[in-house]
C-alpha positions in Angstrom: 118.1 130.7 117.6 119.7 133.8 119.2 120.3 134.4 122.9 121.8 137.3 124.7 123.8 137.3 127.9 125.9 139.8 129.7 129.7 139.6 129.4 131.2 140.0 132.8 134.9 139.9 134.0 136.1 138.3 137.2 135.6 141.5 139.2 132.0 141.6 138.1 132.3 144.6 135.7 130.4 144.5 132.4 132.6 143.9 129.3 131.9 145.6 126.0 131.5 143.1 123.2 129.6 140.3 121.6 129.8 136.6 121.5 127.9 134.6 118.8 127.4 130.9 118.7 126.5 129.2 115.5 125.2 125.6 115.8 124.2 123.9 112.6 120.7 122.5 112.3 120.0 118.9 111.4 119.8 119.7 107.6 123.1 121.6 107.5 125.8 120.3 105.2 128.5 120.8 107.8 128.2 120.0 111.5 131.0 122.3 112.7 130.0 124.7 115.4 131.4 128.2 115.4 132.0 130.7 118.2 132.7 134.4 117.3 134.3 136.6 119.9 134.4 140.4 119.6 135.4 142.2 122.8 137.0 145.6 123.3 138.5 147.6 126.2 139.8 144.8 128.4 143.3 144.3 129.7 145.8 145.0 127.0 148.3 142.3 125.7 146.9 139.8 128.2 145.9 136.2 128.0 142.2 135.6 128.8 139.8 132.7 128.9 136.2 132.7 127.9 133.8 130.6 130.0 130.2 129.7 129.1 128.2 128.0 131.9 131.4 127.5 133.9 133.1 125.7 131.1 136.2 127.2 129.4 135.5 127.4 125.7 138.3 129.6 124.4 141.7 131.1 125.3 142.9 134.2 123.6 145.4 137.1 123.9 144.2 140.7 123.5 146.0 143.2 121.3 147.7 146.4 122.4 144.2 148.1 122.5 142.7 145.5 124.7 140.6 144.0 121.9 140.0 140.6 120.4 138.1 139.6 117.3 138.3 135.9 116.5 136.3 132.8 115.5 136.6 129.4 117.2 135.5 126.3 115.3 134.7 123.0 116.9 137.2 120.2 116.3 140.2 122.5 115.9 143.0 123.8 118.1 141.6 127.3 118.6 144.1 128.6 121.2 145.5 131.9 120.2 148.7 133.3 121.8 
């Protein structure tokens, strides 16, 4: 199942990027969920939080270009500083 949603910062501006959520089906060998985050052109070298349905799901720090490309796996410490 694939769903799309707009990425919006706190000021209401659209953010360029993509978020993908992988949830294994009942017949999958592993039951680990995965969240892929690929965002560009936001505040450089800054700590950010990603919220889905008002729940914080990831914390990350952008690089010197204001980009982040990472994967978050369920059941792991996924914070990135």
